[in-house]
C-alpha positions, 0 to 999 in steps of 0.5 A: 104234052106239057107234063113230064111222064116218068115212064118216058125214056126221055124222062131224065133229060126232060126233068133236067131241062125243066129244073134248069128253068127254076131259079132260087136265091140262096141267103148264105151264098148271096146269089141265085142258083138253078135247081139243076145245079144247086149251090153247096148249101142246098144239095140234095141227098145222093152219092153224086152230091155227097162227093161234091159236099165232101170236096167242098168241106175238105177245101174249107178245112184246108183254107182254115188250116193254111198259115198265112205267111205274108203276115210274118215279119222279115228278119 
């Protein structure tokens, strides 16, 4: 009843629903996240999460390489 049976055809859905109820605090983000949608610092291994991790790393690299033109003096 309350247990999740891995042989059940609804296993993925039930597992995802139970993971939505578990909240954890991330020290790096300074906010809470649920296990169904983990923060970027706590992503598990897997292709789906590798894509998300690569997109985050690309975004960080681009933000570091962009020159801030607002500091330049006008001539």
